[in-house]
C-alpha positions as CSV (number, residue, x, y, z in Angstrom):
1,X,-15.3,10.1,-25.8
2,X,-14.1,12.5,-23.1
3,X,-15.0,11.7,-19.5
4,X,-17.8,13.7,-17.9
5,X,-17.3,15.1,-14.4
6,X,-19.9,14.3,-11.7
7,X,-21.9,17.5,-11.1
8,X,-21.1,17.4,-7.4
9,X,-17.4,17.0,-7.7
10,X,-15.4,19.8,-6.0
11,X,-11.7,20.5,-6.0
12,X,-10.5,22.5,-3.0
13,X,-14.0,23.8,-2.5
14,X,-14.8,24.8,-6.1
15,X,-17.1,23.2,-8.7
16,X,-15.8,23.1,-12.3
17,X,-17.0,22.1,-15.8
18,X,-14.6,20.0,-17.9
19,X,-13.2,23.0,-19.6
20,X,-12.8,25.0,-16.4
21,X,-11.0,22.1,-14.8
22,X,-8.7,21.9,-17.7
23,X,-7.8,25.6,-17.2
24,X,-7.1,25.0,-13.5
25,X,-4.9,22.1,-14.5
26,X,-2.9,24.2,-16.9
27,X,-2.4,26.7,-14.1
28,X,-1.2,24.0,-11.7
29,X,1.3,22.8,-14.3
30,X,2.6,26.3,-15.1
31,X,2.6,27.9,-11.6
32,X,2.2,25.1,-9.1
33,X,4.6,23.2,-6.9
34,X,5.9,19.9,-8.1
35,X,3.1,17.9,-6.5
36,X,0.5,20.3,-8.0
37,X,2.0,19.9,-11.5
38,X,1.5,16.1,-11.1
39,X,-2.2,16.7,-10.2
40,X,-2.6,19.0,-13.2
41,X,-0.9,16.5,-15.6
42,X,-3.1,13.6,-14.4
43,X,-6.4,15.6,-14.6
44,X,-5.6,16.6,-18.2
45,X,-4.8,13.0,-19.1
46,X,-8.1,11.9,-17.5
47,X,-10.1,14.5,-19.4
48,X,-8.5,13.7,-22.7
49,X,-10.2,11.6,-25.4
50,X,-7.8,8.7,-24.8
51,X,-9.4,5.5,-23.5
52,X,-6.3,4.3,-21.8
53,X,-3.7,5.9,-19.5
54,X,0.0,4.9,-18.9
55,X,0.7,4.6,-15.2
56,X,4.1,4.1,-13.6
57,X,4.6,1.6,-10.8
58,X,6.4,2.5,-7.6
59,X,8.6,-0.6,-7.8
60,X,7.6,-1.7,-4.3
61,X,7.2,-5.3,-5.5
62,X,9.7,-5.3,-8.4
63,X,11.4,-3.1,-10.9
64,X,9.5,0.1,-11.6
65,X,7.7,0.0,-15.0
66,X,4.8,1.5,-16.9
67,X,1.4,-0.1,-17.1
68,X,-1.4,0.7,-19.5
69,X,-4.8,1.0,-17.7
70,X,-8.2,1.5,-19.3
71,X,-10.2,4.5,-18.0
72,X,-13.4,2.4,-17.8
73,X,-11.6,0.0,-15.5
74,X,-10.5,2.8,-13.3
75,X,-14.1,4.1,-13.1
76,X,-15.2,0.6,-12.1
77,X,-12.6,0.4,-9.4
78,X,-13.7,3.8,-8.0
79,X,-17.4,2.6,-7.9
80,X,-16.5,-0.6,-6.0
81,X,-14.4,1.3,-3.5
82,X,-17.3,3.8,-3.1
83,X,-19.7,1.0,-2.4
84,X,-17.5,-0.8,0.0
85,X,-16.7,2.2,2.2
86,X,-20.1,3.9,1.8
87,X,-18.9,7.0,0.0
88,X,-21.7,9.3,-1.3
89,X,-21.8,12.4,-3.5
90,X,-20.9,15.4,-1.4
91,X,-18.6,13.5,1.0
92,X,-15.4,15.4,1.8
93,X,-12.2,13.5,1.1
94,X,-8.5,14.3,1.4
95,X,-5.7,13.6,-1.1
96,X,-2.3,13.6,0.5
97,X,-0.5,11.1,-1.7
98,X,1.6,11.8,-4.8
99,X,-0.5,11.7,-8.0
100,X,2.6,10.4,-9.8
101,X,1.4,6.9,-8.8
102,X,-1.8,5.0,-8.9
103,X,-2.9,5.4,-5.3
104,X,-3.0,9.2,-5.5
105,X,-4.4,9.2,-9.0
106,X,-7.3,7.0,-7.9
107,X,-8.2,9.5,-5.1
108,X,-8.8,12.0,-7.9
109,X,-10.7,9.5,-10.0
110,X,-13.0,8.5,-7.1
111,X,-13.8,12.2,-6.5
112,X,-14.5,12.9,-10.1
113,X,-16.6,9.7,-10.6
114,X,-18.5,9.7,-7.3
115,X,-19.0,13.4,-6.9
116,X,-16.8,13.8,-3.8
117,X,-15.5,17.1,-2.5
118,X,-11.7,16.6,-2.6
119,X,-9.1,18.8,-0.9
120,X,-5.4,18.2,-1.7
121,X,-2.3,18.9,0.4
122,X,1.4,18.3,-0.3
123,X,2.3,14.6,0.0
124,X,4.5,15.0,3.0
125,X,5.2,12.6,5.9
126,X,2.9,14.7,8.2
127,X,-0.1,15.5,6.0
128,X,-2.5,16.3,8.8
129,X,-0.4,18.8,10.7
130,X,-2.2,21.8,9.2
131,X,-5.6,20.3,8.6
132,X,-8.5,21.8,10.4
133,X,-11.4,20.2,8.6
134,X,-12.8,16.7,9.0
135,X,-12.9,14.2,6.2
136,X,-15.0,11.1,5.4
137,X,-12.2,9.3,3.6
138,X,-8.4,9.4,3.0
139,X,-5.6,7.2,1.8
140,X,-2.0,7.1,3.2
141,X,1.2,5.1,3.2
142,X,2.3,3.7,6.6
143,X,4.9,6.4,7.1
144,X,2.2,9.1,6.9
145,X,-0.1,7.1,9.2
146,X,2.7,6.8,11.8
147,X,3.3,10.5,11.8
148,X,-0.5,11.4,12.0
149,X,-1.6,9.5,15.1
150,X,-2.4,12.6,17.1
151,X,-4.7,14.0,14.4
152,X,-6.5,10.8,13.2
153,X,-9.8,12.0,14.7
154,X,-10.1,14.3,11.6
155,X,-10.4,11.2,9.4
156,X,-13.5,9.0,9.5
157,X,-12.2,6.2,7.3
158,X,-8.6,5.7,6.3
159,X,-7.0,3.2,4.0
160,X,-3.3,2.5,4.2
161,X,-1.2,0.7,1.6
162,X,1.9,0.9,-0.6
163,X,4.0,-0.9,2.1
164,X,3.4,-3.4,4.9
165,X,2.0,-2.0,8.2
166,X,4.5,-2.8,10.9
167,X,3.4,-4.7,14.0
168,X,4.4,-1.7,16.1
169,X,2.1,0.6,14.1
170,X,-0.7,-1.9,14.2
171,X,-0.5,-1.9,18.0
172,X,-0.6,1.9,18.1
173,X,-3.7,2.3,16.0
174,X,-5.6,-0.7,17.3
175,X,-7.8,1.4,19.6
176,X,-8.3,4.3,17.2
177,X,-11.8,5.6,16.6
178,X,-10.9,6.1,13.0
179,X,-11.9,3.2,10.7
180,X,-8.5,2.0,9.4
181,X,-8.0,-0.6,6.8
182,X,-4.9,-2.1,5.3
183,X,-5.3,-2.6,1.5
184,X,-3.9,-5.3,-0.8
185,X,-3.3,-4.5,-4.4
186,X,-1.0,-3.1,-7.1
187,X,-1.0,-0.8,-10.1
188,X,-2.1,-3.7,-12.3
189,X,-5.3,-4.1,-10.2
190,X,-5.9,-0.3,-10.0
191,X,-4.9,-0.1,-6.3
192,X,-6.7,-2.4,-3.8
193,X,-8.7,-5.5,-4.5
194,X,-8.9,-6.6,-0.9
195,X,-8.9,-5.0,2.6
196,X,-8.5,-6.0,6.2
197,X,-9.4,-3.9,9.3
198,X,-6.6,-2.6,11.6
199,X,-8.6,-0.7,14.1
200,X,-11.1,-2.3,16.6
201,X,-14.2,-0.6,15.3
202,X,-15.5,-3.9,14.0
203,X,-15.7,-6.5,16.8
204,X,-15.3,-10.1,15.7
205,X,-13.4,-9.2,12.6
206,X,-10.4,-11.3,11.7
207,X,-7.7,-8.7,11.5
208,X,-5.3,-11.2,9.9
209,X,-7.4,-11.9,6.9
210,X,-8.0,-9.9,3.7
211,X,-11.5,-9.7,2.4
212,X,-11.8,-9.3,-1.4
213,X,-14.0,-6.6,-2.9
214,X,-17.1,-7.3,-5.1
215,X,-16.9,-8.8,-8.6
216,X,-13.4,-10.3,-7.8
217,X,-12.5,-14.0,-7.5
218,X,-9.2,-15.5,-6.4
219,X,-7.3,-18.7,-6.8
220,X,-3.7,-20.0,-6.5
221,X,-1.1,-21.2,-9.0
222,X,1.3,-24.1,-8.4
223,X,3.6,-21.9,-6.3
224,X,0.7,-21.2,-3.9
225,X,0.7,-17.6,-5.2
226,X,-2.4,-15.5,-5.5
227,X,-4.2,-15.2,-8.8
228,X,-6.7,-12.4,-9.1
229,X,-9.6,-12.6,-11.6
230,X,-11.3,-9.2,-11.9
231,X,-12.9,-8.7,-15.3
232,X,-14.2,-5.3,-14.4
233,X,-10.8,-3.9,-13.8
234,X,-8.4,-6.1,-15.8
235,X,-8.9,-7.9,-19.1
236,X,-6.7,-10.8,-18.0
237,X,-6.1,-12.6,-14.6
238,X,-3.3,-11.0,-12.6
239,X,-0.8,-13.5,-11.4
240,X,1.1,-12.3,-8.3
241,X,4.2,-13.4,-6.5
242,X,2.4,-13.3,-3.2
243,X,2.2,-16.6,-1.3
244,X,-1.2,-16.8,0.3
245,X,-3.5,-19.1,2.3
246,X,-7.0,-19.1,0.8
247,X,-9.6,-19.1,3.6
248,X,-12.7,-19.0,1.5
249,X,-13.8,-17.7,-1.9
250,X,-13.8,-14.2,-0.4
251,X,-10.9,-14.3,2.0
252,X,-7.2,-15.0,2.1
253,X,-4.2,-14.7,4.4
254,X,-1.1,-13.1,3.0
255,X,2.1,-15.1,4.0
256,X,4.9,-13.5,2.1
257,X,6.6,-12.9,-1.3
258,X,7.7,-15.8,-3.4
259,X,10.7,-13.8,-4.4
260,X,11.9,-13.8,-0.8
261,X,11.6,-17.5,-0.1
262,X,14.8,-18.9,1.4
263,X,16.0,-22.5,0.9
264,X,18.2,-23.3,3.9
265,X,19.4,-26.9,4.1
266,X,16.5,-28.0,2.0
267,X,13.9,-26.3,4.2
268,X,11.9,-23.5,2.5
269,X,11.4,-20.5,4.8
270,X,9.1,-17.5,4.3
271,X,10.9,-14.5,5.8
272,X,7.7,-12.5,6.4
273,X,6.3,-15.3,8.7
274,X,9.5,-15.2,10.7
275,X,9.5,-11.4,10.8
276,X,6.0,-11.5,12.4
277,X,7.3,-13.5,15.3
278,X,10.5,-11.4,15.7
279,X,8.5,-8.2,15.8
280,X,7.5,-9.1,19.3
281,X,11.0,-8.3,20.6
282,X,12.6,-6.1,17.9
283,X,11.4,-2.5,17.8
284,X,13.9,-1.2,15.2
285,X,13.3,-1.7,11.4
286,X,14.6,-5.1,10.4
287,X,14.1,-8.0,7.9
288,X,15.1,-11.6,7.4
289,X,17.3,-12.5,4.4
290,X,20.0,-15.0,3.4
291,X,23.6,-15.2,2.3
292,X,25.3,-18.1,0.5
293,X,26.5,-20.9,2.7
294,X,28.7,-23.9,1.8
295,X,26.7,-26.4,3.8
296,X,23.2,-24.9,3.9
297,X,23.1,-23.4,0.5
298,X,21.5,-20.3,2.0
299,X,22.1,-19.2,5.6
300,X,19.3,-17.4,7.3
301,X,20.4,-13.9,8.6
302,X,18.7,-11.1,10.5
303,X,19.4,-7.5,9.3
304,X,18.7,-4.7,11.7
305,X,18.7,-0.9,11.0
306,X,20.6,1.2,13.5
307,X,22.5,0.4,16.6
308,X,23.3,-2.9,18.2
309,X,20.4,-4.3,20.3
310,X,21.6,-5.6,23.7
311,X,20.6,-9.2,24.6
312,X,18.9,-9.7,21.2
313,X,19.9,-13.4,20.9
314,X,18.4,-14.1,24.4
315,X,15.2,-12.4,23.5
316,X,14.9,-14.3,20.2
317,X,15.6,-17.6,22.1
318,X,12.5,-17.0,24.1
319,X,10.2,-16.8,21.1
320,X,8.2,-19.7,19.6
321,X,10.6,-20.2,16.6
322,X,11.3,-23.4,14.8
323,X,15.0,-24.3,14.9
324,X,15.2,-23.5,11.1
325,X,13.6,-20.1,11.7
326,X,16.3,-18.9,14.1
327,X,18.7,-16.5,12.4
328,X,22.3,-17.9,12.2
329,X,23.8,-14.4,12.2
330,X,22.7,-10.8,12.9
331,X,24.0,-7.9,10.9
332,X,23.5,-4.2,11.5
333,X,23.1,-1.4,8.8
334,X,23.0,2.3,9.7
335,X,20.3,3.1,7.2
336,X,18.2,0.9,5.0
337,X,17.2,1.6,1.4
338,X,13.5,2.4,1.0
339,X,11.0,2.9,-1.9
340,X,9.0,6.1,-2.2
341,X,6.2,4.4,-0.2
342,X,8.5,3.7,2.7
343,X,8.9,0.0,2.0
344,X,12.3,-1.6,2.6
345,X,14.2,-2.5,-0.6
346,X,15.7,-5.8,0.6
347,X,18.1,-6.5,-2.2
348,X,19.6,-3.0,-2.2
349,X,19.9,-3.0,1.6
350,X,21.6,-6.4,1.5
351,X,24.0,-5.1,-1.2
352,X,25.2,-2.5,1.4
353,X,26.5,-5.4,3.5
354,X,28.0,-7.3,0.6
355,X,29.9,-4.3,-0.7
356,X,31.6,-3.6,2.6
């Protein structure tokens, strides 16, 4: 059965019936810019009689692929998000992400399900530059957030995901009056299943811990990786490659990716934990990786984007690093490889060095 629009749903200020919205979608596909064609395509798919949609992943945590998602699960996800962030029919929200991927698509779904008034703009790196209205809710990737700091007062609540939020950016937004949350999730979980606050609007909050949303439970497998059980949005448990520390049945701390674990001289090292410490002295983009070593098996290395940093070894020496966590070598790359969400593609960036 076709999905019925919420009667208070608006798109760029206009109310539509299902048939009228289909006509608008056809116009966007025929006459719109590339990002508008994606909006039109998704809306037509959503309003079709199909009970399931095929969504492409961004490849931020692996090889890009296509995932089948049930519409009823997407509706359930939209309602949980609405409840958590206090979204009500008639609230104005902004779509500034590509609707070729799940994060942007779910902004449309939330609006159509909850009766929100959604405006859309091109998914550029500076989405708020020409915005004059104020919005209750918006979703961005870190690159967009970093470029929108001077205009954040136009957004009441902002969620940011798709790539890790850097320590530098966290410092810049800490005192923001906008309610800013980092999200945890993936296409298979229909965007976020957990959030943690980044701005200081909530005193006493643990800004290092993710809180899971309602009707979701978590556990760990034998690798210490997160397992998500969310029957309202997924028929089967979602087994991730994210190493976590479970704080309670509602909270966990993200430590790093299992794929990135380095075994150096028999010691297992999580790059992301080391990177958190190094962020105190390195302002450029960087990451920890490893290269083969005859004695250690894998040798820990630091890869930095851009120019050589003076006195870097001395600054690293002053940090609280275990001896195994100290990089054995530092390599510089003029330009890293990134996903569409602005996340560093570690293996492709590392191959730039290997192919020299």
